[in-house]
C-alpha angles and dihedrals in degrees: 000000000000120000094236090059095057112122092200091070092047090051095052108136097235097271092302089148093061092046093051092047091052093052092048093050095049093046091050093052092046090049094049094048094047091047092057093047093050092046096051089049090048091052090055094047089047091056091047093051091048090053092050091051091047092053093048091052096048092044089057090049090049093051092047091046091054093049097047090046090051094049092045093053094041111127092220094060093044090049090051092050094053100035107021088209123167092239091050088049091053090050092051090047089052092047093051092045095050090047093055091043095053098042114064094193095054117088104167137028120183142175110209119191123219093233127081095033093305098308119185113252102180124018134174124184131192113214123172091345093309124116112218134172112234120223093186097089120184137202111249101176093116095052119107095228091054093049094048099040094057092055099056122100126263111277096021123112129224126221123187131213116276110256141132118293115254131198119196089349091304121112110245119242132254087045110253122195103221139196120188120209117188144171132196118245117217124202128220089283091058091246124132109262098174145303139273115217137184123202109213122202107219093195092107088050088052090050089053090051089049088058092048094048107083128206090258098044127047122211119212133180112201139169125235090272092057094250113151115246092167129013135149088244101069097194089067095061124112097000094176091060098038094045092241130138104224115131130168093222092051097042093051095032093239128162099223092197089065102030096048095041111133090233091057094044092050093063092071091208133135107251138175106269092190139333109322091354117113112193150164125213121203119185113222116200129187142156092057090311093305092113119056126184131172123228107206125190111189131179125187106231094219087062092049091049099050093111092047090050091049088055089049093048091051089051090052091048089052090048090051091051094050092045090052091051090048093048092050089053093043091050091053093050094044092047089060092047098042105058090106091047090054088056091057094043092052089048090053093045095052088045089053089050089053093242123134113253130197095182110141116239124218094235093150096069123108099213133074090287092060092047091047091049093051095044090052093051091053091045093049090055094051094045092051090053094046095044090055091051091046093050091051091048093045092052091052090046093051091049090049092048092049092048090048095049090048091049093050092048094049092042092049092055097039093048101037097054099055091038088056091055095045094049094043097047089045090055089051090049092051090052094047102034108163093214142003090248088065095054099080089051092051092044089053090047088050094050092045092051093046091051090049087051089051092053089049091050090050089063101034098040098047093083088050090051094051093047092045097237098119117095136196117247114202127210139154108282138174098225091191092058091047091053092047092053090052088046091052092048096057101031092094091052090053092048088049091056093043093244126146103238114188138178126210118180130181114247091236090062089052095051103037141051124230134200108248142121103268093193096053093040091052088049093056096045093043092053091051094047094049092049091049093050092043096053099036113085095173141007123036147321119207129197111200128181133178146149106242115246113271095001142077093237116131113215119192119181130189109194123188139175093219134124097295131207132275112256096237090056100051094089089051100061094101090064109101112247093357110175127203088195122014095212092054132071135204122026088344089053134008124014097196126206096313103084093036089057093045089052092048094045094048088054089049090055088052091252138101144236117231124190128201115181145150124202106256093003106083133258138255118208113191124190115196116187134160118252135182121221115236121219104224117212112218110212123206106234095174109124091347131144117272110284115236132184095193134041121255109240121216099200124063117247133195121225122187117207117196108196139132098192107098096206091051091047087051094048096051091044090058090044093061107042087128112132091228092061126071109196122201118190125195135172098194127075092220092054088050094051090046092054094045090053096046104033108027098217123218096222135013128204116192142175117221094227117056116178088331090311112130107225098192096100098039092050092048090051092047091052094044091050088045091234084132103056099163129071113292116212119193116215107183146127089236121117116275094240090062094047091047089060089064101035140344092232112082144132121209117218126278088045134172111261091210091054091051090049090047092057092044096053092041091055100041091039093060087077090063105029134043106258117230117261107224096180094104090048092054093045094048091053101039094245090288106158093205093054093043092052090052090051090046091052090053092050092049091052092043092051092047088052092045091059092058093041093050091049092052094043091054095046092048094037087228107173096182092055089045090053091050092051092048091049090057095039094050090061091054093042092055095041096047099026095239092176095160090058093045094059090053099055117084123195093240124058092214088067092069125086133175091278091052090046092052090051092051092049088049091054089047090054091053094049093048088053087053093049092047091050093048090048090052090052092054097043098038115132 
């Protein structure tokens, strides 16, 4: 493009930039110069004001010094001190009265004797212009001014600190800034007989300082601690006496150790006291240098520079005016030159809005407009093509997402419901096995059902893992037993393929329990074992587990002699469906969800998954996660009372179960064979409504799908209308978020039958036992779920231990052990308000029999249910 065709040159704005820069530069220079002149003048004026204030202060001191010296040396006073005659007393009274009458600033003259704890002998006060002799004489022996004045040498004068006048320990009103001048009085034996003291009202001095202090500058009189003795704002004065917090150093943000340093004060220069504060500090000394004050003159720089600011503001206004005129001219010039640009702009705008446009574009020009028009036309063609492709792809993606979500929802419900029944019924079979010969069959059934649940979780939990909404739920677990179950489940598969499948477990894992999430740990190990067996055609597969030496890190390895992984692809195993070769499947191709879930779960545990593999030479997958050892309490069950996990209820309660799945109905039916519970199971909504209306159940269990009928709306309406007045517990395969929108109490299938029973007996038992109050627990641990779960775990372990200890103490009649148990339990009883337990615990162990022990164990069973329910609430996914 030729330089002469450039539209930028033709659209130059008549050198407005140069004009604006010139005005800015000139304004800046004028402002800087005027600021310096004003500041220098202000410094001179500050020093002058300081000198005037200093002169006024010392003039007052000189005047008071002369007067107190005259009174102290007066023959009448000396005659009275030595003779105490009536004539001498009258002369002294006349002296004191005339002194107060002639001096407007003096408001009190006293002669204080050294005897009787410094009692006043003669006192004259001036009140409202009248001079009166006071007969209400006080003892002043404890006052600082008395103690200091009687100890000075003959001929010396005493001056007090400046403060507010006080009478009887109360500050006099109106507030009077006071300076006390005194001189010791000696008798004929040249011993101190007392002191004569004048109280000086400094109000006139303060009025003089008010006149000196200009509007621009502010005059302050402060002590070494920064307390205001004089300030234009009278409410700031004498903060220590008036219980206020005003302080010069704090108000002006000054470090007194630096500012009031003698080296800085000796310079005699005006300095910056703080940001934007110009000031001058003058030390004032009196009473032979024993009293030190500081006279401060301060000026806020923004007030000083108001005139300079005004010049600057005028410059800015002028600049704005010039800019406005230039912009108008530039706009007129640009509008003439930009008609073609407007055409392109309009074409782009209509295209952005998605409307068709037939606006002709100036593509035949040789300047920037022509280049812009031709470029936009090409871009528009490409964008249209790409948008059509993207819309088609987006539509397919949305359909795929919708189909996936629908599939997962349907599969979740269809799989969780039968799994719930299988797992629950299996647990019942294990508890009630008819013979030992059936146990292996039931164990195999349990392992198979658990493995199937793990596969279901792989699919259903992957989305939660990706979104970060899945949480680890720790419980005491024997990891060796868990690994042996997995080994047993896949031993047949290894034998079928002719593989040597071995298991090696550290002894510590055999002997001890550890805190971990058995479900998630089983998922990880199962996925690795399945992969190893799947991609190993010959050779061996090893499952190894150990606790690392000198640590609590659990290390689980799955070693195979299979096909291996290419080195460049090892770091990609956590990508879902990653393929080494698209035309192949299995280890040569896709890895599926399994390894992705292992990787995510290991991270969730706070651990990691490491892979070591060689193509054609086998693979080693190593999971390393932190664990916490559990100290197991071995209870002595010999000749003990019958163990019970749930409390025995005295009343009879009605439970309504709304469900259409036959296995689930059968499972819940077997869970609640307790004589204190009457269970009614219905599979139709009308039957449920009829039962609720007639029998008023104490508790309701309900699924959210009943014969393909969605119960969300009906249940919400029943709760809102209070037709359902008892607790409603949702037991469904539906996602937790949906159940939470109806009630906070829910169990997702497959659920733990013990957790369901815990909640049931906790809720029904609240009618017979005093429920724990967990408010103190939540307050003490800031409502932090992780901390609360840890405390609840400790409580559960302690209460399980207490049951055994109580039983032993009662059998042995061990009062010392009983006292130790009571000491521990009382703390929990008071903190959690366990009133039902408190009434059952006598002071003497002999007072307990087998019936009383049974009652205590029953209450313990109820409170353990409550603790477990509260733990589930705080650790719920």
